[in-house]
C-alpha positions in Angstrom: 3.0 -4.2 9.1 3.7 -1.6 6.5 2.5 1.9 5.7 2.9 2.3 1.9 2.8 6.0 1.0 2.4 6.8 -2.7 3.3 10.3 -4.0 2.2 11.2 -7.5 5.1 12.3 -9.7 2.9 13.1 -12.8 -0.2 15.3 -13.4 -3.4 13.9 -12.1 -4.6 13.2 -15.6 -1.8 10.7 -16.1 -2.6 9.1 -12.8 -6.3 8.8 -13.8 -5.3 6.9 -17.0 -3.8 4.2 -14.8 -6.6 4.1 -12.1 -8.5 1.1 -13.4 -5.4 -1.0 -13.5 -4.3 0.3 -10.1 -7.7 -0.7 -8.6 -7.4 -4.2 -10.1 -3.9 -4.5 -8.6 -5.3 -3.4 -5.2 -8.2 -5.8 -5.4 -5.8 -8.7 -6.0 -3.8 -7.9 -2.8 -7.0 -7.4 -0.8 -8.1 -10.8 -2.0 -4.8 -12.4 -0.9 -5.1 -10.7 2.6 -2.0 -8.6 2.2 -3.8 -5.2 2.0 -5.8 -4.0 5.0 -6.9 -0.5 4.0 -6.1 2.1 1.3 -7.2 5.5 0.1 -6.3 8.9 -1.3 -4.3 11.4 0.7 -5.9 14.8 1.3 -4.9 16.9 -0.6 -4.9 14.3 -3.5 -1.2 14.1 -4.1 -1.0 10.4 -3.6 -2.3 7.6 -1.4 -1.8 5.3 1.6 -2.0 1.5 1.8 -1.8 -0.5 5.0 -0.3 -4.0 4.4 0.7 -7.0 6.6 1.8 -10.6 6.4 4.7 -10.3 4.1 8.4 -9.4 4.3 10.0 -6.1 3.5 11.4 -7.6 0.3 8.0 -8.8 -0.7 6.3 -5.5 0.0 8.9 -3.7 -2.1 8.3 -6.1 -5.0 4.5 -5.5 -4.6 5.1 -1.8 -4.8 7.2 -2.2 -8.0 4.3 -4.1 -9.6 1.7 -1.3 -9.0 0.6 -0.1 -12.4 1.2 3.5 -11.1 4.8 2.6 -10.5 5.2 0.8 -13.9 3.7 3.8 -15.6 6.0 6.2 -13.7 3.3 8.2 -12.2 4.2 7.7 -8.5 6.9 6.8 -6.1 6.6 4.8 -2.9 7.9 5.4 0.7 7.5 2.2 2.7 7.5 2.4 6.5 7.6 -0.8 8.5 6.3 -0.9 12.1 5.4 -3.5 14.7 1.6 -3.4 15.3 1.5 -4.3 19.0 -1.9 -2.7 19.6 -4.8 -2.8 17.2 -8.6 -2.6 17.1 -10.3 -5.9 17.6 -11.0 -6.1 13.9 -7.2 -6.1 13.2 -6.3 -8.5 16.0 -5.2 -11.2 13.5 -2.3 -8.9 12.3 -1.2 -7.9 15.8 2.4 -8.6 16.4 4.4 -9.6 19.5 8.0 -8.5 19.2 10.7 -10.6 20.7 11.5 -9.5 24.2 
């Protein structure tokens, strides 16, 4: 599983110009089952996306395709972790690491 942390690198007005395209990009990855949750950070200096079911290389490629990245208004920090315990709703993405 991945925590994708976006940090805005441009004024919020430039971010807002790309927001519709970013939301459409999010919707596509929700529809494919890769994205599990997302939202703005508080204070609003970026956002967070939880993702699963793909490799590190794939998640990096997904981040590069974000319209925010393409427009140069954010950077990504990607943290990979093994979700060994989850709520029952997230049981399908629970992982069992090799012993």
